[in-house]
N, C-alpha and C positions, 0 to 999 in steps of 0.2 A: 403515815404519809400516803394517803390515798386521794389523789386529785388528778385532774386531767393532765397536768404537767409531768406526772410520774410514769406515764405509759406512752408508748409509741408503736405505730403499726407501719410497716414499710412493704415495698414491692421489690423483688429480686428479678432483674431483667437479664436476659441472655439464656445460656444453657448451663445449668438448670434454671427454670423460671419458678418463682414461688412467692411466699410471703414471709416477713420477719416481724418479730415482736420484741419489745424491750420494756422492762418494768423496773423502776428504781425502788429498791427496798429501803434505802436510806439516802442521805445526800451523797455518799461516795460508793455505794454498792448497788449492783443491778443484776438482773437475770435477763439474758437475751436468748431467743430461740428462733428457729426458722424451719420451714418445710418447703422443699422445692422438688421439682420433677423435670425429667428430660422427656420431651416429646419425641425425639428421634431415637433414643436408645431404650425407652420404656423402663426407667428406673426412678426411684424416689430417694431423696436425702432428707434426713431430719437431724438437727443438732441443737444443743443448748450450751450456754456458758454462764458461769458466775463471774462477774466483773468487779474489780476494785479500780475506781477512778481516782486519779491524782490531778486536782485542778490547779495546783500551785506552781508547776514547773514551766509551763508555756504561757507567756504573757501575750495577750491580744488586745487591740484597742477597744473592741466591743464584745461583750459576752464572756464565755469561758471555753477553753479548748483543753480538755483533759487527755491524758494518755492512759491507756489501760492495757 
């Protein structure tokens, strides 16, 4: 599963400010990570998560809306 729809890159606005990344390892599993920093307090935060998505519980008119 390695194509452009499997990955995402985002921006975290506010305090802390940073970047986020998400990569789907399968249709229902993903890894997300972020690195952010505070300009006022001079600290940095890094985190990552392994996610299980459930696409069948919330129905929407277009696309999919998973909970995880």
